[in-house]
C-alpha positions in Angstrom: -39.8 -33.2 8.0 -41.1 -29.6 8.2 -38.5 -29.0 11.3 -35.6 -30.1 9.6 -36.6 -28.5 6.3 -36.4 -25.2 8.8 -32.5 -26.4 9.9 -33.4 -28.2 12.8 -30.9 -31.1 12.8 -31.8 -32.5 16.0 -35.1 -34.1 15.5 -35.8 -37.7 16.1 -39.0 -39.5 15.7 -39.0 -42.5 18.5 -41.3 -45.4 17.0 -41.1 -48.8 18.2 -42.4 -49.9 14.3 -41.3 -52.8 12.5 -43.0 -52.4 9.6 -42.1 -49.9 6.3 -42.8 -47.4 8.3 -40.7 -48.0 11.3 -38.1 -48.6 8.5 -38.5 -44.9 6.7 -38.8 -43.6 10.4 -35.0 -45.2 11.0 -33.7 -43.7 7.1 -35.3 -40.7 8.6 -33.5 -40.4 12.1 -29.8 -41.7 10.0 -30.3 -39.1 7.9 -31.1 -36.0 10.2 -28.1 -37.1 12.2 -25.7 -38.1 9.6 -26.7 -34.3 8.6 -25.8 -32.8 11.6 -22.7 -34.5 11.8 -21.5 -33.5 8.7 -22.6 -29.9 9.3 -20.6 -29.7 12.6 -17.7 -31.0 11.1 -18.0 -28.7 7.8 -18.4 -25.6 10.0 -15.3 -27.0 12.7 -13.2 -27.4 9.3 -14.0 -24.1 8.6 -13.2 -22.5 12.1 -9.5 -24.7 11.8 -9.3 -23.0 8.3 -10.1 -19.5 9.1 -7.8 -19.3 12.7 -4.9 -21.0 10.2 -5.5 -18.2 7.6 -5.4 -15.6 9.9 -1.9 -16.7 11.2 -0.5 -17.2 7.7 -1.7 -13.6 6.6 0.0 -11.9 10.0 2.8 -14.3 9.8 3.5 -12.2 5.9 2.9 -8.3 7.2 5.5 -6.2 5.6 8.7 -8.3 5.8 9.9 -5.4 3.9 9.5 -3.2 7.0 11.7 -4.9 8.6 14.4 -5.0 6.1 14.3 -1.8 5.5 14.7 -1.0 9.6 17.7 -3.0 9.9 19.5 -1.4 6.9 18.8 1.8 8.5 20.3 0.8 11.4 23.4 -1.1 9.5 24.0 2.7 7.6 23.3 4.3 11.1 26.1 2.1 12.5 28.5 2.8 10.0 28.4 6.1 9.1 27.1 8.3 12.5 27.9 5.9 15.6 25.2 7.6 17.2 22.3 7.4 19.7 19.9 6.5 16.9 20.8 2.9 16.8 19.7 2.6 20.4 16.4 3.7 19.6 15.9 1.8 16.6 16.9 -1.3 18.2 14.4 -0.9 21.0 11.3 0.1 19.2 12.5 -2.4 16.7 12.6 -5.4 19.2 9.0 -4.7 20.4 7.5 -5.0 17.0 9.5 -8.0 16.9 8.0 -9.5 20.2 4.5 -8.1 19.2 4.3 -9.9 15.8 6.2 -13.4 16.8 3.1 -14.0 19.6 1.0 -16.3 19.9 -2.3 -14.5 20.5 -4.0 -13.6 16.9 -5.9 -11.0 19.0 -4.7 -7.9 21.9 -6.2 -4.9 23.0 -6.3 -1.6 21.0 -4.0 -0.9 23.7 -1.6 -3.0 23.0 -1.6 -2.2 18.8 -1.3 1.7 19.7 2.2 0.5 21.7 3.4 -1.5 18.9 2.4 1.8 16.2 4.1 4.2 18.3 7.0 2.1 18.4 7.1 1.7 14.5 6.5 5.5 14.5 9.5 6.3 16.2 11.6 4.2 13.8 9.9 5.8 10.6 10.7 9.6 12.2 14.3 8.5 12.2 14.3 6.9 9.3 12.4 10.1 7.5 14.0 12.6 9.9 11.0 13.4 12.1 9.5 15.2 8.7 5.8 14.2 10.1 3.2 14.9 13.4 1.5 11.6 14.3 -0.8 12.2 17.5 -3.6 9.7 18.3 -7.5 10.6 19.3 -8.4 7.4 21.1 -11.2 7.6 24.1 -9.9 5.7 27.2 -12.8 3.3 26.7 -12.1 2.1 23.2 -8.2 1.0 24.4 -9.5 -2.6 25.8 -11.5 -3.9 22.7 -9.9 -6.1 20.8 -8.7 -6.1 17.5 -6.5 -8.3 15.0 -2.3 -8.1 15.7 -0.6 -6.1 14.1 -3.3 -4.9 11.4 -2.7 -1.3 12.0 1.1 -1.2 11.2 0.1 -1.9 7.0 -2.0 1.2 7.1 0.2 3.8 9.1 3.1 2.6 7.0 1.2 3.2 3.8 -0.1 6.7 5.1 4.0 7.8 5.6 5.5 5.8 2.5 3.1 6.3 -0.4 0.4 9.5 1.3 3.5 11.3 2.9 6.0 11.0 -0.2 7.9 14.1 -0.9 6.1 16.3 2.0 7.9 18.4 4.2 6.1 18.2 7.3 2.9 15.8 7.1 0.4 14.6 9.9 -1.1 11.7 10.5 -3.6 10.9 13.0 -5.3 7.7 14.8 -9.4 8.5 15.5 -11.3 6.3 17.0 -15.2 5.8 18.2 -18.3 3.3 18.4 -21.5 3.6 17.7 -24.4 0.6 18.2 -21.8 -1.9 18.7 -19.3 -1.1 15.9 -15.9 0.0 15.7 -14.8 2.5 13.5 -10.9 3.6 13.4 -9.6 5.6 11.0 -5.9 6.4 9.6 -5.5 10.1 7.9 -3.1 11.6 6.8 -2.7 14.9 4.6 -0.6 14.1 1.7 -0.2 13.6 -1.9 -3.5 11.8 -1.8 -4.0 8.1 -3.6 -5.5 7.5 -7.1 -9.0 6.6 -8.3 -7.8 2.7 -9.1 -6.3 2.3 -5.4 -9.5 3.5 -4.1 -12.3 1.6 -6.1 -9.4 -1.6 -5.4 -9.3 -0.9 -1.4 -13.3 -0.3 -1.6 -14.4 -3.5 -3.6 -16.3 -6.3 -2.2 -13.2 -9.1 -2.1 -10.3 -7.0 -3.8 -8.0 -9.3 -5.8 -3.8 -9.8 -4.2 -1.8 -7.0 -5.2 1.9 -6.3 -5.8 3.3 -4.2 -3.3 -0.1 -3.9 -1.6 0.3 -7.4 0.2 0.3 -5.7 3.7 -3.1 -4.0 3.1 -4.3 -6.5 1.4 -4.0 -9.2 4.2 -5.7 -6.9 6.6 -8.8 -6.6 4.5 -8.7 -10.8 4.4 -8.7 -10.6 8.2 -10.9 -8.4 8.8 -13.5 -10.1 6.3 -12.8 -13.7 7.5 -13.0 -13.1 10.6 -15.8 -10.7 11.4 -17.9 -11.1 7.8 -18.8 -9.3 4.6 -20.1 -6.5 6.4 -17.1 -5.2 8.0 -13.6 -4.1 6.4 -11.3 -1.1 5.0 -12.9 2.0 3.2 -10.7 4.3 1.7 -11.5 8.2 1.0 -9.9 10.4 -0.6 -10.6 14.6 -0.1 -8.7 18.0 -1.0 -7.3 17.5 2.8 -6.0 14.0 2.3 -6.3 10.1 2.8 -8.3 8.5 5.1 -8.7 4.7 5.6 -11.7 3.3 7.9 -11.8 0.3 9.4 -14.9 -1.2 10.7 -15.3 -3.9 13.5 -17.6 -5.1 15.9 -16.9 -3.4 19.6 -15.7 -7.2 21.3 -14.0 -7.2 25.1 -12.7 -10.5 24.5 -12.3 -12.9 21.4 -14.2 -16.6 21.0 -12.1 -18.9 18.9 -11.7 -18.3 15.9 
């Protein structure tokens, strides 16, 4: 009973007694067996729920971006008849292929390739009004990360952070320490209001209109990795930084 109290539900007592103590022992064995099965079923159900939830969130990662991109292609085709149309279509195809992939996790290298395609589209849409660069050590590029989890953050930096800027700057930086992968997206734009910063930095942010993609990324990180991981926002005179923390993983087990 002391071992069961500490969480060991594999305990079984073997006896040949036929008296009351024997019946009590059989009841004890049945109870621990039922508890063990219930716990295993509960854990499996939670795994299935987490896997389904992550897939649901990833299918919702900002469809507005796809609509705006298609709209850009349409107007370029009607008005300009210029080569940018091919660039838009090519990069959009890369993003669509990645977004409908059945793999919930990909390498950081693949995620950055998706971001590069996204940046090429947005540079045409905003006539190249910003500079984009990355500072990613080669040894981190094979780390496994949730698919399409950086795109909403980069989009937020472009659409909101660089709003009104003539020459903006966005940088993705990554490093690791003590088994933790840190990735930050920094822009030198107009900043972020305190209410938004507090919302991002809260332990359990509520769903917020206009920021579904960001909300989904926060939930994905919390569901899969735990409460100690997630996103933090910081605003300084130089701009806004969104920092992500997740464990360094070269392979991902089942959710």
